[in-house]
ROZAVO-567627 format. One record per residue (C-alpha): residue in three letters; x, y, z. Coordinates in steps of 0.5 Angstrom, whole numbers, plus 500, padded with zeros to 3 digits. Last residue first. Example, Ala and Ser with C-alpha at 12.3 -4.5 7.8 and 13.67 -1.06 7.14 Angstrom:
% ROZAVO-567627
(Ser, (527, 498, 514))
(Ala, (525, 491, 516))
END
This chain:
% ROZAVO-567627
(Lys, (081, 223, 242))
(Met, (078, 217, 243))
(Ala, (073, 219, 248))
(Gly, (070, 224, 244))
(Phe, (069, 219, 238))
(Arg, (062, 221, 236))
(Ser, (064, 228, 235))
(Asp, (068, 226, 229))
(Phe, (063, 221, 226))
(Ser, (060, 227, 221))
(Asn, (053, 230, 222))
(Gly, (055, 237, 220))
(Ala, (061, 234, 215))
(Val, (068, 235, 217))
(Ile, (074, 235, 213))
(Pro, (080, 232, 215))
(Gln, (087, 235, 211))
(Ala, (092, 229, 212))
(Gly, (099, 231, 213))
(Ser, (101, 224, 216))
(Met, (095, 224, 221))
(Ala, (090, 229, 222))
(Gly, (086, 228, 229))
(Gly, (086, 236, 230))
(Ala, (082, 241, 228))
(Ala, (076, 239, 223))
(Thr, (074, 243, 217))
(Thr, (067, 243, 214))
(Gln, (064, 239, 209))
(Gln, (060, 240, 203))
(Asp, (060, 234, 198))
(Asn, (061, 236, 191))
(Gln, (057, 238, 185))
(Pro, (051, 238, 189))
(Lys, (046, 233, 188))
(Ala, (038, 234, 187))
(Gln, (039, 239, 182))
(Ala, (044, 234, 178))
(Thr, (039, 228, 179))
(Ala, (033, 232, 176))
(Ala, (037, 234, 170))
(Pro, (040, 227, 168))
(Lys, (047, 227, 170))
(Ala, (053, 229, 166))
(Glu, (061, 227, 165))
(Ala, (064, 231, 159))
(Pro, (067, 227, 153))
(Arg, (073, 230, 152))
(Thr, (074, 234, 146))
(Val, (077, 233, 139))
(Pro, (079, 240, 136))
(Ala, (075, 242, 130))
(Pro, (080, 242, 124))
(Ala, (082, 249, 121))
(Pro, (078, 252, 116))
(Ala, (081, 251, 109))
(Pro, (083, 258, 106))
(Ala, (078, 261, 101))
(Pro, (078, 261, 093))
(Lys, (071, 258, 093))
(Pro, (069, 251, 093))
(Ala, (063, 249, 089))
(Ala, (057, 249, 094))
(Val, (056, 243, 099))
(Asn, (048, 241, 100))
(Lys, (047, 236, 105))
(Ala, (052, 239, 111))
(Glu, (052, 246, 108))
(Ile, (059, 249, 107))
(Val, (059, 256, 108))
(Arg, (066, 260, 105))
(Pro, (068, 266, 109))
(Lys, (065, 273, 106))
(Ala, (071, 277, 102))
(Pro, (074, 282, 106))
(Pro, (071, 289, 106))
(Pro, (074, 294, 101))
(Ala, (079, 299, 104))
(Ser, (076, 306, 105))
(Asp, (079, 307, 112))
(Ser, (074, 309, 117))
(Lys, (073, 303, 122))
(Gly, (068, 303, 128))
(Ile, (064, 298, 125))
(Gly, (066, 296, 118))
(Ile, (064, 288, 118))
(Arg, (071, 286, 118))
(Arg, (073, 291, 123))
(Ala, (067, 289, 128))
(Leu, (069, 282, 127))
(Ser, (077, 283, 129))
(Ser, (075, 287, 135))
(Phe, (070, 281, 137))
(Phe, (075, 276, 136))
(Gly, (081, 280, 139))
(Glu, (086, 284, 135))
(Ser, (094, 284, 135))
(Lys, (095, 278, 131))
(Ala, (090, 279, 126))
(Ser, (091, 287, 125))
(Ser, (099, 285, 124))
(Asp, (097, 280, 119))
(Ala, (092, 284, 115))
(Ser, (097, 290, 115))
(Ala, (102, 286, 112))
(Val, (097, 283, 107))
(Arg, (095, 290, 105))
(Thr, (102, 293, 104))
(Ala, (104, 287, 100))
(Pro, (098, 287, 095))
(Ala, (093, 282, 095))
(Ala, (095, 275, 093))
(Pro, (090, 271, 089))
(Pro, (086, 266, 093))
(Pro, (089, 259, 095))
(Pro, (087, 253, 091))
(Pro, (082, 249, 095))
(Pro, (084, 245, 101))
(Pro, (085, 237, 101))
(Ala, (079, 234, 105))
(Ala, (080, 234, 112))
(Ala, (082, 227, 115))
(Val, (077, 225, 120))
(Val, (080, 224, 127))
(Pro, (076, 219, 131))
(Glu, (072, 221, 137))
(Pro, (075, 219, 143))
(Ala, (073, 212, 146))
(His, (068, 213, 152))
(Pro, (068, 213, 159))
(Pro, (062, 211, 163))
(Asn, (056, 216, 165))
(Val, (052, 212, 170))
(Thr, (045, 215, 171))
(Gly, (042, 208, 171))
(Pro, (045, 206, 177))
(Val, (049, 199, 177))
(Thr, (047, 194, 182))
(Thr, (052, 190, 186))
(Pro, (057, 184, 185))
(Thr, (057, 184, 177))
(Ser, (059, 177, 176))
(Ser, (066, 173, 177))
(Tyr, (068, 177, 183))
(Ser, (073, 175, 188))
(Ala, (077, 170, 183))
(Val, (078, 176, 178))
(Ala, (081, 180, 184))
(Leu, (086, 174, 186))
(Asn, (088, 173, 179))
(Ser, (090, 180, 178))
(Thr, (090, 182, 171))
(Asn, (083, 185, 170))
(Ser, (083, 188, 163))
(Glu, (085, 195, 163))
(Ser, (082, 202, 165))
(Leu, (083, 208, 161))
(Gly, (077, 207, 158))
(Thr, (073, 201, 160))
(Gln, (068, 202, 155))
(Gly, (060, 200, 156))
(Asp, (057, 200, 149))
(Pro, (050, 199, 153))
(Leu, (052, 198, 160))
(Lys, (053, 191, 163))
(Ala, (060, 189, 160))
(Ala, (063, 196, 163))
(Phe, (061, 194, 170))
(Val, (065, 188, 170))
(Ala, (070, 191, 166))
(Asn, (072, 196, 171))
(Met, (071, 203, 169))
(Gly, (076, 209, 167))
(Gly, (078, 216, 167))
(Asp, (076, 221, 162))
(Ile, (079, 219, 155))
(Gly, (081, 224, 150))
(Arg, (088, 221, 149))
(Lys, (089, 214, 150))
(Met, (097, 214, 150))
(Pro, (099, 206, 149))
(Ala, (103, 203, 154))
(Thr, (110, 201, 152))
(Pro, (111, 195, 149))
(Glu, (117, 191, 152))
(Asn, (123, 191, 148))
(Arg, (126, 185, 150))
(Ala, (132, 189, 154))
(Val, (126, 193, 157))
(Leu, (123, 187, 160))
(Gln, (130, 184, 162))
(Thr, (131, 191, 166))
(Phe, (125, 191, 169))
(Glu, (126, 184, 172))
(Ala, (132, 186, 175))
(Asp, (130, 192, 178))
(Asp, (124, 188, 181))
(Arg, (129, 183, 184))
(Ala, (133, 188, 187))
(Thr, (127, 192, 189))
(Lys, (125, 186, 193))
(Asp, (131, 185, 196))
(Gln, (132, 192, 198))
(Val, (125, 192, 201))
(Ala, (127, 186, 205))
(Gln, (133, 189, 208))
(Ala, (130, 196, 210))
(Ile, (125, 192, 213))
(Asp, (129, 188, 218))
(Asp, (134, 193, 219))
(Pro, (129, 198, 221))
(Val, (129, 205, 217))
(Gln, (134, 210, 219))
(Phe, (133, 217, 221))
(Val, (137, 224, 221))
(Pro, (132, 229, 219))
(Cys, (130, 231, 212))
(Lys, (131, 238, 210))
(Gly, (125, 242, 209))
(Ala, (119, 242, 204))
(Pro, (115, 237, 208))
(Ser, (118, 239, 215))
(Phe, (119, 232, 219))
(Asn, (122, 232, 226))
(Leu, (125, 226, 229))
(Ala, (128, 228, 236))
(Lys, (135, 230, 236))
(Thr, (140, 226, 240))
(Ser, (143, 222, 233))
(Ser, (147, 216, 233))
(Pro, (141, 212, 235))
(Asp, (138, 214, 229))
(Gln, (130, 215, 231))
(Ala, (126, 211, 226))
(Ala, (123, 212, 219))
(Asp, (118, 207, 216))
(Phe, (117, 211, 209))
(Val, (119, 217, 207))
(Tyr, (115, 221, 202))
(Arg, (118, 227, 198))
(Lys, (118, 235, 198))
(Glu, (125, 235, 202))
(Cys, (121, 232, 208))
(Val, (114, 228, 208))
(Asp, (113, 222, 213))
(Val, (109, 215, 212))
(Lys, (109, 210, 217))
(Pro, (108, 203, 213))
(Glu, (102, 199, 215))
(Leu, (104, 192, 216))
(His, (104, 187, 211))
(Thr, (112, 187, 212))
(Val, (114, 186, 205))
(Glu, (108, 188, 201))
(Phe, (107, 194, 205))
(His, (114, 197, 205))
(Asp, (114, 195, 197))
(Asn, (108, 200, 196))
(Gly, (112, 205, 200))
(Glu, (117, 204, 195))
(Lys, (113, 204, 189))
(Leu, (110, 211, 191))
(Met, (117, 214, 190))
(Lys, (118, 210, 183))
(Trp, (111, 213, 181))
(Phe, (113, 220, 182))
(Ala, (119, 219, 178))
(Met, (115, 216, 173))
(Asn, (110, 221, 172))
(Pro, (113, 223, 165))
(Asn, (111, 217, 162))
(Asn, (116, 213, 158))
(Arg, (117, 207, 163))
(His, (110, 206, 163))
(Arg, (110, 199, 160))
(Ala, (116, 198, 164))
(Met, (113, 200, 171))
(Asn, (107, 195, 169))
(Lys, (112, 189, 168))
(Ala, (116, 191, 174))
(Thr, (110, 191, 178))
(Met, (107, 197, 182))
(Arg, (099, 195, 181))
(Phe, (097, 201, 177))
(Pro, (096, 209, 178))
(Tyr, (096, 208, 186))
(Ala, (092, 210, 192))
(Gln, (094, 208, 199))
(Phe, (089, 210, 204))
(Gln, (091, 209, 211))
(Phe, (086, 208, 217))
(Ala, (085, 213, 223))
(Arg, (084, 212, 230))
(Gln, (083, 205, 230))
(Gly, (080, 203, 237))
(Gly, (075, 198, 235))
(Phe, (069, 203, 234))
(Phe, (074, 206, 229))
(Ser, (075, 199, 226))
(Glu, (067, 198, 226))
(Arg, (066, 204, 222))
(Gly, (071, 203, 217))
(Leu, (068, 196, 215))
(Ser, (061, 199, 215))
(Tyr, (063, 204, 210))
(Ile, (066, 199, 206))
(Glu, (060, 195, 206))
(Ala, (056, 202, 204))
(Ile, (061, 204, 199))
(Gln, (060, 197, 195))
(Glu, (052, 197, 196))
(Asp, (052, 205, 193))
(Thr, (056, 203, 187))
(Met, (063, 206, 188))
(Ala, (066, 212, 185))
(Tyr, (073, 215, 186))
(Cys, (073, 222, 185))
(Gly, (075, 227, 180))
(Arg, (068, 229, 178))
(Ser, (066, 221, 178))
(Ser, (059, 218, 178))
(Cys, (058, 211, 181))
(Asp, (053, 213, 186))
(Gly, (057, 211, 192))
(His, (063, 215, 195))
(Val, (071, 215, 195))
(Met, (072, 223, 196))
(Leu, (076, 229, 193))
(Glu, (073, 235, 197))
(Ser, (078, 240, 195))
(Gly, (084, 241, 190))
(Thr, (090, 245, 190))
(Arg, (098, 242, 189))
(Gly, (103, 247, 191))
(Trp, (108, 242, 191))
(Ala, (109, 242, 199))
(Arg, (102, 242, 199))
(Asp, (101, 235, 196))
(Tyr, (106, 232, 200))
(Ala, (103, 234, 207))
(Asn, (096, 232, 204))
(Pro, (092, 235, 199))
(Phe, (087, 231, 199))
(Gly, (084, 228, 205))
(Thr, (081, 222, 202))
(Asn, (074, 224, 204))
(Phe, (069, 219, 206))
(Ser, (063, 217, 202))
(Leu, (056, 215, 203))
(Tyr, (050, 216, 198))
(Tyr, (053, 221, 194))
(Ala, (050, 227, 197))
(Ser, (054, 225, 203))
(Ala, (050, 225, 210))
(Pro, (054, 219, 213))
(Asn, (061, 223, 211))
(Met, (067, 220, 214))
(Gln, (073, 225, 214))
(Ala, (072, 226, 222))
(Pro, (073, 219, 223))
(Ser, (080, 219, 220))
(Ile, (082, 217, 214))
(Thr, (090, 218, 212))
(Tyr, (093, 219, 205))
(Phe, (098, 216, 201))
(Gly, (099, 218, 194))
(Glu, (095, 219, 188))
(Pro, (089, 223, 187))
(Ala, (083, 223, 182))
(Gln, (084, 228, 177))
(Arg, (079, 232, 174))
(Asp, (083, 238, 173))
(Gly, (079, 243, 177))
(Glu, (083, 245, 183))
(Lys, (090, 243, 181))
(Val, (095, 237, 181))
(Lys, (092, 231, 182))
(Pro, (097, 225, 181))
(Gly, (098, 221, 175))
(Leu, (094, 216, 170))
(Asp, (088, 220, 167))
(Gly, (082, 224, 170))
(Ser, (076, 220, 173))
(Trp, (074, 214, 176))
(Arg, (068, 210, 176))
(Cys, (065, 203, 178))
(Ile, (071, 201, 182))
(Pro, (071, 193, 182))
(Tyr, (072, 191, 190))
(Val, (077, 186, 192))
(Lys, (076, 183, 199))
(Leu, (079, 181, 206))
(Leu, (087, 182, 204))
(Glu, (091, 181, 210))
(Phe, (094, 186, 215))
(Arg, (099, 183, 220))
(Gly, (098, 183, 228))
(Ser, (098, 176, 229))
(Arg, (090, 177, 230))
(Asn, (089, 179, 223))
(Gln, (089, 186, 221))
(Lys, (084, 188, 215))
(Trp, (086, 189, 208))
(Val, (080, 192, 203))
(Glu, (082, 193, 196))
(Leu, (080, 197, 191))
(Glu, (080, 195, 183))
(Ala, (080, 199, 177))
(Glu, (086, 195, 174))
(Gln, (089, 202, 171))
(Lys, (087, 206, 177))
(Phe, (089, 202, 183))
(Leu, (087, 203, 190))
(Arg, (089, 200, 197))
(Val, (085, 201, 204))
(Leu, (087, 199, 211))
(Met, (083, 196, 216))
(Pro, (084, 196, 224))
(Ser, (081, 190, 228))
(Gln, (073, 191, 229))
(Pro, (070, 185, 225))
(Asp, (076, 181, 228))
(Met, (080, 177, 223))
(Asp, (083, 170, 224))
(Lys, (082, 169, 216))
(Glu, (076, 164, 217))
(Ser, (073, 169, 222))
(Met, (073, 175, 217))
(Glu, (070, 170, 212))
(Ala, (064, 169, 216))
(Leu, (063, 176, 218))
(Met, (064, 177, 210))
(Lys, (058, 172, 209))
(Asp, (054, 175, 215))
(Pro, (054, 182, 212))
(Ile, (057, 188, 216))
(Pro, (051, 192, 219))
(Arg, (048, 198, 216))
(Asn, (049, 203, 221))
(Ala, (051, 209, 216))
(Lys, (046, 208, 211))
(Ala, (040, 207, 216))
(Asn, (042, 214, 220))
(Thr, (036, 214, 225))
(Ala, (041, 211, 231))
(Leu, (046, 217, 229))
(Thr, (042, 223, 229))
(Gly, (038, 220, 235))
(Ile, (045, 219, 239))
(Glu, (048, 226, 236))
(Glu, (041, 229, 240))
(Ser, (042, 225, 246))
(Asn, (049, 227, 247))
(Cys, (056, 224, 245))
(Gly, (060, 221, 251))
(Ala, (063, 215, 248))
(Leu, (059, 211, 252))
(Leu, (053, 214, 249))
(Val, (056, 212, 242))
(Ser, (056, 205, 244))
(Ala, (049, 205, 247))
(Ala, (047, 208, 240))
(Leu, (050, 203, 236))
(Ala, (047, 197, 240))
(Ala, (040, 201, 239))
(Ser, (041, 202, 232))
(Thr, (043, 194, 231))
(Met, (050, 193, 230))
END
């Protein structure tokens, strides 16, 4: 859409002239769908303004956009390599854990942020009803540009602009919200077998059920939450006279899944379970634990960076995805902080012989004091501040110079330094120009499946007055 045409469509939706002016001058938000993609849609019998659905996989570092064709089924339109994601495989649990969320979320126009500090973004809606039922906390978890993540999913600016344009056109076509499914990996029997010892397996089996509902139908699964678990495609039970009413932490109402969906999911589950059992019987190796790594990056981006690492992401396993991008499809910013392998733990030198034992009464006193004192109190005691006893001060700790190592003295060997995870950083200028998180305000209404919409000051929410 051109700016003039877009402004006209917004006028019909009931926006005032000030909002029209803001929208018409936002070039990033108005970027048209590329001609090549429009041609692909035509070949796949899709309309530009038909509903869309997004699926994302951490381990493969891939984001899929699906569009509804004219038969009403969703088909894959494009696979995007993810430039950066943070955290580990597994759900987000609390504010500050740097985890990118996993689960089923709903993205309304109110959650689209054309004024994002990270080029463009949309809010995942975390925490949703399921997350809140488990007391999980966090806010402003985005899919955005800039290829830099602190608990989000980061694309490049060109990628997020394209995804944003697809979402915008779907909203203009009448879709009230699109579903966002976030998974730790592609929910195959082999991946489930590889991660069978992971403590998140029970949660992932539940996510797989929703994944299976979508894969056997190519329809957006209806998502509800009760008894602190996801329920998919629940329909009214003919034997029940009560309307379906789901409470995230309450008892599930009587419901049924349509027979055709239930049977198709059951058949797929049986096939996957049989394959899983065979893989375990053949001692399929479990996924290695990669401690000290923050998130991952698709290999197509890591290959373009000096010493680039994929981190927790693995080589592309989807033939379709590999065919979708044989080279880097977009620009990688110069401020990317790719995941790095943890520093190797160097074995410490054998400790020197222990010093002669002090009298028993002094040892007991020292142990008791060390357990009860804080760091600064202990330091004050050691240098004689605030103490009146006449006991001799303890020996000074052994100091080792990196280039001139003194002969070992009788003192306990220092504990090895802990291995720290590399912190994500940006140049100072960038850090000042961009806040740590997109700041948005909460919107009332418009949420689906327990999503928590966040509204930016110039978000799309007010542009869809006629659709509410």
